[in-house]
C-alpha beads as a LAMMPS data file, in Angstrom:
LAMMPS data file: protein, C-alpha beads

302 atoms
301 bonds

1 atom types
1 bond types

-500.0 500.0 xlo xhi
-500.0 500.0 ylo yhi
-500.0 500.0 zlo zhi

Masses

1 110.0

Atoms # bond

1 1 1 2.094 22.191 6.668
2 1 1 3.262 22.892 10.167
3 1 1 4.606 19.651 10.806
4 1 1 8.245 20.116 12.160
5 1 1 8.726 19.512 15.867
6 1 1 5.597 17.236 16.209
7 1 1 5.269 13.815 17.417
8 1 1 6.637 10.965 15.337
9 1 1 5.284 7.478 14.865
10 1 1 7.036 4.312 16.242
11 1 1 5.431 2.376 13.446
12 1 1 8.068 3.038 10.786
13 1 1 9.810 -0.044 9.482
14 1 1 12.845 0.997 7.149
15 1 1 13.784 -1.575 4.564
16 1 1 15.464 0.955 2.312
17 1 1 18.790 -0.993 2.924
18 1 1 17.306 -4.339 1.975
19 1 1 16.784 -5.948 -1.508
20 1 1 14.355 -8.704 -2.370
21 1 1 15.974 -11.617 -4.467
22 1 1 14.591 -14.431 -6.211
23 1 1 15.926 -17.912 -6.857
24 1 1 17.522 -17.095 -10.315
25 1 1 16.335 -19.166 -13.140
26 1 1 14.191 -21.396 -11.162
27 1 1 10.717 -19.427 -11.552
28 1 1 8.322 -22.496 -11.727
29 1 1 11.353 -24.593 -11.811
30 1 1 10.286 -27.225 -9.359
31 1 1 7.281 -28.110 -11.619
32 1 1 9.866 -29.026 -14.327
33 1 1 12.384 -30.524 -12.024
34 1 1 10.239 -33.011 -10.150
35 1 1 9.180 -35.155 -13.097
36 1 1 13.008 -35.557 -14.125
37 1 1 13.733 -36.405 -10.578
38 1 1 10.948 -38.877 -10.562
39 1 1 12.185 -40.472 -13.723
40 1 1 15.692 -41.183 -12.410
41 1 1 15.055 -41.997 -8.813
42 1 1 11.508 -43.461 -8.628
43 1 1 8.702 -42.981 -5.898
44 1 1 10.933 -43.761 -3.022
45 1 1 14.030 -42.052 -4.155
46 1 1 11.950 -38.817 -5.021
47 1 1 10.276 -38.707 -1.593
48 1 1 13.559 -39.270 0.240
49 1 1 14.981 -36.309 -1.739
50 1 1 11.974 -34.082 -0.958
51 1 1 12.212 -34.785 2.940
52 1 1 15.832 -34.227 2.745
53 1 1 15.525 -30.777 1.069
54 1 1 12.691 -29.630 3.409
55 1 1 14.627 -30.834 6.443
56 1 1 17.571 -28.664 5.029
57 1 1 15.249 -25.832 4.521
58 1 1 13.958 -26.009 8.099
59 1 1 17.516 -26.203 9.398
60 1 1 18.901 -23.276 7.449
61 1 1 15.792 -21.148 7.569
62 1 1 15.332 -21.196 3.843
63 1 1 12.199 -23.330 3.803
64 1 1 10.425 -20.824 1.422
65 1 1 13.124 -21.215 -1.210
66 1 1 13.166 -25.190 -0.844
67 1 1 9.361 -25.228 -1.288
68 1 1 9.529 -22.623 -4.181
69 1 1 12.239 -24.831 -5.879
70 1 1 10.358 -28.050 -5.547
71 1 1 7.159 -26.260 -6.909
72 1 1 5.269 -27.144 -3.431
73 1 1 4.477 -23.473 -2.909
74 1 1 6.277 -20.917 -0.885
75 1 1 8.267 -17.963 -2.553
76 1 1 11.645 -16.718 -2.921
77 1 1 13.241 -15.435 0.365
78 1 1 14.352 -11.899 1.027
79 1 1 18.106 -11.223 1.337
80 1 1 19.471 -8.165 3.263
81 1 1 22.112 -6.130 1.883
82 1 1 24.896 -5.272 4.374
83 1 1 25.716 -1.937 2.692
84 1 1 25.040 1.267 4.812
85 1 1 21.909 3.230 3.841
86 1 1 23.009 6.006 1.527
87 1 1 20.518 8.874 2.746
88 1 1 20.677 12.540 1.745
89 1 1 19.716 15.102 4.153
90 1 1 16.576 15.938 2.038
91 1 1 15.504 12.142 2.177
92 1 1 16.204 12.099 5.997
93 1 1 13.815 15.112 6.366
94 1 1 11.189 13.290 4.193
95 1 1 11.472 10.219 6.396
96 1 1 10.745 12.239 9.464
97 1 1 7.871 14.058 7.560
98 1 1 6.422 10.695 6.809
99 1 1 6.681 9.576 10.419
100 1 1 4.943 12.850 11.723
101 1 1 2.124 12.443 9.215
102 1 1 1.572 8.827 10.206
103 1 1 1.658 9.756 14.000
104 1 1 -0.949 12.494 13.309
105 1 1 -3.245 9.902 11.518
106 1 1 -2.869 7.702 14.494
107 1 1 -4.158 10.390 16.809
108 1 1 -7.127 11.191 14.599
109 1 1 -8.196 7.723 14.109
110 1 1 -7.617 6.644 17.689
111 1 1 -9.795 9.499 18.726
112 1 1 -12.559 8.547 16.268
113 1 1 -12.615 4.887 17.102
114 1 1 -12.566 5.766 21.013
115 1 1 -15.749 7.883 20.267
116 1 1 -17.407 4.825 18.886
117 1 1 -16.382 2.799 21.896
118 1 1 -13.650 0.880 19.869
119 1 1 -9.793 0.483 20.132
120 1 1 -7.767 1.632 16.999
121 1 1 -5.148 -0.912 15.778
122 1 1 -2.295 1.229 14.292
123 1 1 -0.642 0.040 11.025
124 1 1 2.817 0.030 10.213
125 1 1 4.359 1.855 7.302
126 1 1 7.297 0.067 5.608
127 1 1 9.941 2.357 3.573
128 1 1 11.458 0.461 0.713
129 1 1 13.390 1.031 -2.517
130 1 1 12.685 -0.624 -5.734
131 1 1 11.090 -3.825 -4.809
132 1 1 9.442 -5.164 -1.695
133 1 1 7.855 -8.255 -0.271
134 1 1 4.494 -8.125 1.666
135 1 1 1.800 -10.400 2.592
136 1 1 0.212 -9.511 -0.640
137 1 1 3.151 -10.675 -2.685
138 1 1 6.234 -9.153 -4.230
139 1 1 5.767 -5.592 -5.456
140 1 1 7.896 -2.948 -7.577
141 1 1 7.770 0.606 -6.672
142 1 1 6.502 1.373 -10.053
143 1 1 2.995 0.391 -8.759
144 1 1 3.058 3.327 -6.239
145 1 1 2.380 3.325 -2.550
146 1 1 -0.059 0.522 -1.384
147 1 1 -1.703 -0.954 1.573
148 1 1 -1.686 -4.765 2.199
149 1 1 -4.709 -6.041 4.135
150 1 1 -2.840 -9.351 4.706
151 1 1 -0.152 -7.794 7.110
152 1 1 -1.989 -4.454 7.708
153 1 1 1.002 -2.574 6.665
154 1 1 1.443 0.373 4.218
155 1 1 4.327 0.169 1.770
156 1 1 6.060 3.483 0.287
157 1 1 8.922 4.026 -1.880
158 1 1 9.976 7.737 -1.143
159 1 1 10.794 8.051 -4.929
160 1 1 6.898 8.167 -5.664
161 1 1 6.961 11.639 -3.873
162 1 1 9.420 12.820 -6.467
163 1 1 7.220 11.436 -9.196
164 1 1 4.250 13.204 -7.714
165 1 1 6.085 16.523 -8.140
166 1 1 7.758 15.964 -11.531
167 1 1 5.563 13.494 -13.399
168 1 1 2.164 14.398 -12.143
169 1 1 2.678 18.102 -11.293
170 1 1 1.417 17.788 -7.846
171 1 1 4.107 19.272 -5.600
172 1 1 3.823 20.177 -1.922
173 1 1 4.005 18.478 1.522
174 1 1 0.401 18.121 1.760
175 1 1 0.097 16.321 -1.564
176 1 1 2.488 13.802 0.111
177 1 1 0.433 13.727 3.106
178 1 1 -2.833 12.941 1.214
179 1 1 -1.112 9.971 -0.212
180 1 1 -0.244 8.525 3.197
181 1 1 -3.769 9.402 4.639
182 1 1 -5.314 7.649 1.576
183 1 1 -3.456 4.380 2.282
184 1 1 -4.234 4.790 5.959
185 1 1 -7.973 4.941 4.733
186 1 1 -7.520 1.350 3.527
187 1 1 -6.325 0.361 6.882
188 1 1 -9.624 1.808 8.295
189 1 1 -11.610 -0.142 5.742
190 1 1 -9.751 -3.315 6.896
191 1 1 -10.616 -2.731 10.579
192 1 1 -14.127 -1.991 9.822
193 1 1 -14.683 -5.268 7.775
194 1 1 -15.248 -3.332 4.551
195 1 1 -12.110 -4.538 2.703
196 1 1 -12.922 -8.169 3.377
197 1 1 -16.539 -7.712 2.126
198 1 1 -15.594 -5.941 -1.089
199 1 1 -12.887 -8.562 -1.949
200 1 1 -15.470 -11.246 -1.525
201 1 1 -18.087 -9.442 -3.712
202 1 1 -15.535 -8.647 -6.379
203 1 1 -14.732 -12.282 -6.658
204 1 1 -18.157 -13.108 -7.780
205 1 1 -18.586 -10.280 -10.393
206 1 1 -17.523 -9.817 -13.997
207 1 1 -14.680 -7.516 -14.461
208 1 1 -16.496 -4.382 -15.204
209 1 1 -18.780 -4.580 -12.271
210 1 1 -15.879 -5.567 -10.013
211 1 1 -13.918 -2.413 -11.271
212 1 1 -16.840 -0.254 -10.159
213 1 1 -16.770 -1.840 -6.665
214 1 1 -13.146 -1.195 -6.647
215 1 1 -13.632 2.560 -7.484
216 1 1 -16.139 2.928 -4.562
217 1 1 -13.613 1.442 -2.128
218 1 1 -10.853 3.835 -3.354
219 1 1 -13.115 6.910 -3.220
220 1 1 -14.068 5.935 0.271
221 1 1 -10.176 5.882 1.325
222 1 1 -9.949 9.266 -0.261
223 1 1 -13.034 10.410 1.915
224 1 1 -11.252 8.920 4.943
225 1 1 -8.176 11.028 3.941
226 1 1 -10.266 14.117 4.071
227 1 1 -11.522 13.247 7.627
228 1 1 -7.948 13.112 8.701
229 1 1 -7.330 16.580 7.090
230 1 1 -10.269 17.976 8.978
231 1 1 -9.128 16.712 12.361
232 1 1 -5.619 17.690 11.713
233 1 1 -6.637 21.228 10.769
234 1 1 -9.418 21.680 13.554
235 1 1 -7.675 19.927 16.444
236 1 1 -4.160 20.666 15.850
237 1 1 -3.818 23.417 13.242
238 1 1 -1.413 21.324 11.177
239 1 1 -2.446 22.844 7.637
240 1 1 -1.363 26.046 6.153
241 1 1 -3.089 28.092 3.460
242 1 1 -2.843 26.298 0.252
243 1 1 -2.447 22.847 1.621
244 1 1 -5.986 21.640 0.752
245 1 1 -5.355 22.860 -2.794
246 1 1 -2.109 20.686 -2.985
247 1 1 -4.184 17.692 -1.880
248 1 1 -6.836 18.209 -4.387
249 1 1 -4.314 18.736 -7.235
250 1 1 -2.806 15.387 -6.210
251 1 1 -6.128 13.676 -6.267
252 1 1 -6.973 15.159 -9.662
253 1 1 -3.472 14.061 -11.038
254 1 1 -3.874 10.463 -9.992
255 1 1 -7.565 10.105 -11.234
256 1 1 -7.947 7.270 -13.665
257 1 1 -9.003 9.420 -16.470
258 1 1 -5.953 11.720 -16.044
259 1 1 -3.567 8.766 -15.811
260 1 1 -5.149 7.008 -18.747
261 1 1 -5.027 10.201 -20.850
262 1 1 -1.189 10.506 -20.091
263 1 1 -0.338 6.793 -20.687
264 1 1 -2.670 5.907 -23.679
265 1 1 -4.144 9.163 -24.975
266 1 1 -7.790 8.223 -24.409
267 1 1 -10.087 7.252 -21.405
268 1 1 -11.857 3.922 -20.790
269 1 1 -14.339 4.390 -17.798
270 1 1 -15.072 0.617 -17.642
271 1 1 -11.356 -0.028 -16.717
272 1 1 -11.421 2.542 -13.912
273 1 1 -10.272 1.116 -10.612
274 1 1 -9.779 4.250 -8.494
275 1 1 -12.107 6.788 -9.727
276 1 1 -12.008 9.943 -12.017
277 1 1 -10.223 13.022 -11.081
278 1 1 -13.507 14.630 -10.268
279 1 1 -14.654 11.898 -8.091
280 1 1 -11.479 11.680 -6.223
281 1 1 -11.486 15.478 -5.411
282 1 1 -15.192 15.298 -4.486
283 1 1 -14.771 12.507 -1.781
284 1 1 -11.691 13.965 -0.404
285 1 1 -13.519 17.228 -0.028
286 1 1 -16.641 15.466 1.433
287 1 1 -14.367 14.048 4.135
288 1 1 -12.687 17.286 4.749
289 1 1 -15.697 19.436 5.051
290 1 1 -17.686 17.177 7.275
291 1 1 -15.071 15.240 9.211
292 1 1 -17.876 12.513 9.542
293 1 1 -17.187 8.973 8.784
294 1 1 -20.937 8.439 8.166
295 1 1 -20.840 10.728 5.248
296 1 1 -18.194 8.426 3.349
297 1 1 -20.523 5.884 2.345
298 1 1 -19.456 5.806 -1.171
299 1 1 -21.200 2.311 -1.833
300 1 1 -24.623 3.702 -1.590
301 1 1 -23.892 7.133 -3.263
302 1 1 -24.988 7.829 -6.708

Bonds

1 1 1 2
2 1 2 3
3 1 3 4
4 1 4 5
5 1 5 6
6 1 6 7
7 1 7 8
8 1 8 9
9 1 9 10
10 1 10 11
11 1 11 12
12 1 12 13
13 1 13 14
14 1 14 15
15 1 15 16
16 1 16 17
17 1 17 18
18 1 18 19
19 1 19 20
20 1 20 21
21 1 21 22
22 1 22 23
23 1 23 24
24 1 24 25
25 1 25 26
26 1 26 27
27 1 27 28
28 1 28 29
29 1 29 30
30 1 30 31
31 1 31 32
32 1 32 33
33 1 33 34
34 1 34 35
35 1 35 36
36 1 36 37
37 1 37 38
38 1 38 39
39 1 39 40
40 1 40 41
41 1 41 42
42 1 42 43
43 1 43 44
44 1 44 45
45 1 45 46
46 1 46 47
47 1 47 48
48 1 48 49
49 1 49 50
50 1 50 51
51 1 51 52
52 1 52 53
53 1 53 54
54 1 54 55
55 1 55 56
56 1 56 57
57 1 57 58
58 1 58 59
59 1 59 60
60 1 60 61
61 1 61 62
62 1 62 63
63 1 63 64
64 1 64 65
65 1 65 66
66 1 66 67
67 1 67 68
68 1 68 69
69 1 69 70
70 1 70 71
71 1 71 72
72 1 72 73
73 1 73 74
74 1 74 75
75 1 75 76
76 1 76 77
77 1 77 78
78 1 78 79
79 1 79 80
80 1 80 81
81 1 81 82
82 1 82 83
83 1 83 84
84 1 84 85
85 1 85 86
86 1 86 87
87 1 87 88
88 1 88 89
89 1 89 90
90 1 90 91
91 1 91 92
92 1 92 93
93 1 93 94
94 1 94 95
95 1 95 96
96 1 96 97
97 1 97 98
98 1 98 99
99 1 99 100
100 1 100 101
101 1 101 102
102 1 102 103
103 1 103 104
104 1 104 105
105 1 105 106
106 1 106 107
107 1 107 108
108 1 108 109
109 1 109 110
110 1 110 111
111 1 111 112
112 1 112 113
113 1 113 114
114 1 114 115
115 1 115 116
116 1 116 117
117 1 117 118
118 1 118 119
119 1 119 120
120 1 120 121
121 1 121 122
122 1 122 123
123 1 123 124
124 1 124 125
125 1 125 126
126 1 126 127
127 1 127 128
128 1 128 129
129 1 129 130
130 1 130 131
131 1 131 132
132 1 132 133
133 1 133 134
134 1 134 135
135 1 135 136
136 1 136 137
137 1 137 138
138 1 138 139
139 1 139 140
140 1 140 141
141 1 141 142
142 1 142 143
143 1 143 144
144 1 144 145
145 1 145 146
146 1 146 147
147 1 147 148
148 1 148 149
149 1 149 150
150 1 150 151
151 1 151 152
152 1 152 153
153 1 153 154
154 1 154 155
155 1 155 156
156 1 156 157
157 1 157 158
158 1 158 159
159 1 159 160
160 1 160 161
161 1 161 162
162 1 162 163
163 1 163 164
164 1 164 165
165 1 165 166
166 1 166 167
167 1 167 168
168 1 168 169
169 1 169 170
170 1 170 171
171 1 171 172
172 1 172 173
173 1 173 174
174 1 174 175
175 1 175 176
176 1 176 177
177 1 177 178
178 1 178 179
179 1 179 180
180 1 180 181
181 1 181 182
182 1 182 183
183 1 183 184
184 1 184 185
185 1 185 186
186 1 186 187
187 1 187 188
188 1 188 189
189 1 189 190
190 1 190 191
191 1 191 192
192 1 192 193
193 1 193 194
194 1 194 195
195 1 195 196
196 1 196 197
197 1 197 198
198 1 198 199
199 1 199 200
200 1 200 201
201 1 201 202
202 1 202 203
203 1 203 204
204 1 204 205
205 1 205 206
206 1 206 207
207 1 207 208
208 1 208 209
209 1 209 210
210 1 210 211
211 1 211 212
212 1 212 213
213 1 213 214
214 1 214 215
215 1 215 216
216 1 216 217
217 1 217 218
218 1 218 219
219 1 219 220
220 1 220 221
221 1 221 222
222 1 222 223
223 1 223 224
224 1 224 225
225 1 225 226
226 1 226 227
227 1 227 228
228 1 228 229
229 1 229 230
230 1 230 231
231 1 231 232
232 1 232 233
233 1 233 234
234 1 234 235
235 1 235 236
236 1 236 237
237 1 237 238
238 1 238 239
239 1 239 240
240 1 240 241
241 1 241 242
242 1 242 243
243 1 243 244
244 1 244 245
245 1 245 246
246 1 246 247
247 1 247 248
248 1 248 249
249 1 249 250
250 1 250 251
251 1 251 252
252 1 252 253
253 1 253 254
254 1 254 255
255 1 255 256
256 1 256 257
257 1 257 258
258 1 258 259
259 1 259 260
260 1 260 261
261 1 261 262
262 1 262 263
263 1 263 264
264 1 264 265
265 1 265 266
266 1 266 267
267 1 267 268
268 1 268 269
269 1 269 270
270 1 270 271
271 1 271 272
272 1 272 273
273 1 273 274
274 1 274 275
275 1 275 276
276 1 276 277
277 1 277 278
278 1 278 279
279 1 279 280
280 1 280 281
281 1 281 282
282 1 282 283
283 1 283 284
284 1 284 285
285 1 285 286
286 1 286 287
287 1 287 288
288 1 288 289
289 1 289 290
290 1 290 291
291 1 291 292
292 1 292 293
293 1 293 294
294 1 294 295
295 1 295 296
296 1 296 297
297 1 297 298
298 1 298 299
299 1 299 300
300 1 300 301
301 1 301 302
């Protein structure tokens, strides 16, 4: 990819020097502690204690921890490590690459939305290491990059790109760009109201049918990634020979059938949530060859 020297996005949030910490040993502890407190203090004493704890949480800014401890909701807070970020030159360049790719997706989708008489709301991309908290909950890097509709942010541990190369045998900068563009595709679905409709429909379906709907949503995000690649190549000549092949190799490597074969030795189509290797390659290609958002209606495709 011809990415060096190109504009970078301002929508990068770097949390690599942060760590997410829970309230050690108190997972669900409030639900166990409150009955004991009630036994010793009675109704009035328990209420006074709860009010005092909540007041302390408000005063110190740790309300989430206090609610979590009492079993009244909330979640463990995030603490920030004061240690300096240990960043290699290679990782620094990778951060720059991610920023450039995100900026290019912003340009593509801003133009597409403008053509439709709408304004594009840019997502933020959060870089993290190991564990991260989002509006969708706490997640570990093992689940891979993800998009959270609740806060309209993309979450990425850069170590995934190393896995893409070594574990999935899908090297190359465009393979990495495809991953980012796919997650941006989920943001497009959120802005278009597709994600909300899919979530509502899935909640009413049995697991197998809900999985099928999830596959259609993921394949549409692949198609949207292809649309970005079309515009990046046609309007800004960002791509080089072999880039699309890198993207297709990545799409194939993270197909449900390929992942299941690797992890369990057999394929279970009813449990697919992202689509097969062939499906993912097909829909990315559709987006790339047409550049037309109307051609990405995976929900009505056979």
